[in-house]
C-alpha positions in Angstrom: 57.3 50.9 126.7 58.2 53.3 129.4 61.3 53.0 131.5 59.1 52.5 134.5 57.0 49.6 133.1 56.7 46.1 134.4 55.2 43.7 131.9 53.8 40.2 131.8 53.1 38.5 128.4 51.6 35.1 127.9 50.4 33.3 124.8 47.2 31.6 125.6 45.9 28.7 123.4 42.4 30.1 123.4 40.7 32.6 121.1 40.8 36.3 122.1 37.0 36.4 122.5 37.2 33.8 125.3 40.1 35.5 127.1 38.2 38.8 126.9 35.0 37.2 128.2 36.9 35.7 131.1 38.6 39.0 131.9 35.4 41.1 131.7 32.8 38.7 133.2 34.7 36.3 135.5 37.4 38.5 137.2 36.4 37.3 140.7 37.7 33.8 139.6 41.2 34.9 138.5 42.0 38.4 139.7 44.6 37.7 142.4 46.8 34.7 143.3 45.3 32.1 145.6 44.9 32.0 148.5 43.9 35.6 148.1 40.4 36.2 146.7 38.8 39.1 144.9 35.1 39.1 145.9 34.5 42.5 144.2 35.8 43.4 140.8 34.0 46.1 138.8 34.9 47.9 135.7 32.7 50.5 134.0 34.3 50.1 130.6 34.2 53.7 129.3 36.6 56.6 129.7 36.1 58.0 133.2 34.2 54.9 134.4 34.9 53.5 137.8 37.4 50.7 138.4 37.1 49.0 141.7 38.7 45.8 143.2 38.5 44.5 146.7 41.0 41.7 147.6 40.8 39.6 150.7 43.8 37.8 152.1 44.0 34.4 153.9 44.6 36.1 157.2 41.8 38.6 156.9 43.8 41.3 155.0 41.4 43.6 153.1 42.7 45.7 150.3 40.6 48.0 148.1 41.9 49.5 144.9 39.7 52.2 143.3 40.4 54.3 140.2 39.1 55.1 136.8 39.1 53.7 133.3 41.1 55.8 130.9 40.5 53.8 127.8 38.4 50.7 126.8 38.4 49.1 123.4 36.0 46.1 123.5 37.9 42.9 123.3 41.3 44.5 122.7 42.5 46.9 125.4 41.7 48.4 128.8 43.7 51.1 130.5 43.0 52.0 134.2 44.7 54.2 136.8 44.6 54.8 140.5 45.8 58.4 140.0 42.1 59.4 140.1 39.1 58.3 142.1 35.8 58.3 140.2 34.7 61.8 139.2 38.3 62.7 138.4 39.2 63.3 142.0 43.0 63.2 142.3 44.5 60.7 144.7 48.1 59.5 145.3 49.0 57.5 142.2 50.8 54.2 142.1 50.4 53.0 138.5 48.6 52.8 135.2 47.5 49.3 134.2 47.4 48.5 130.5 45.8 45.2 129.6 45.9 44.1 126.0 44.4 41.1 124.2 46.1 40.5 120.8 45.1 38.0 118.2 48.0 35.5 117.9 47.1 32.9 115.3 44.4 30.7 116.8 45.2 32.0 120.3 45.8 35.2 122.2 48.8 37.2 123.3 47.8 38.6 126.7 49.9 41.5 127.8 49.5 43.2 131.2 51.6 46.3 131.8 52.0 48.2 135.1 53.4 51.7 134.3 54.7 53.6 137.2 55.4 57.3 137.7 58.9 56.7 139.3 61.7 54.2 139.4 61.0 53.9 143.1 57.4 52.9 142.6 58.4 50.4 139.9 61.1 48.9 142.2 58.5 48.7 145.1 56.0 46.9 142.8 58.7 44.5 141.6 59.8 43.7 145.2 56.1 43.0 146.1 56.3 40.1 143.7 55.0 41.6 140.5 56.3 39.0 138.1 55.3 36.0 140.1 51.9 37.4 141.1 50.8 38.8 137.8 52.2 35.7 136.1 50.1 33.5 138.4 47.0 35.7 137.6 47.6 35.3 133.9 47.6 31.5 134.3 44.4 31.7 136.3 42.8 33.9 133.6 43.9 31.4 130.9 42.3 28.5 132.8 39.0 30.4 133.1 39.1 31.3 129.4 39.8 27.7 128.4 36.9 26.5 130.5 34.6 29.1 128.9 35.8 28.2 125.4 35.2 24.5 126.0 31.7 25.3 127.1 32.2 24.7 130.8 30.9 28.0 132.2 28.6 30.9 131.7 
């Protein structure tokens, strides 16, 4: 762990395959805390692949986050950054996101890490509500994974 990391961990009572499927295939359902929505969530899960998220707020706010995938291990780990746009074009960095799906008995330990370049960026992200927001998102992800695991969704 880096000194500039913010981390959310949650044990989910659902198998890793279901959590991974929810993360990979149903991100528009869980990606940001309600009432925000994420109508566009795309990950080209290969090193150098595009990561793109568009979030829309309840008062018409529109936020686009575009970067690249640094690492992708099917069902286990995805690392993205906003330090580059697709094609390795440098842009002003904010963080590296590390998402891990670890087998934990009959469930999953989900770990989401936001790694920042500076203490200031870490503090800014924390002040934006990192723990509450990313914690809410983890709960929403778990709910989608449970629904998928129980056969209630594609």
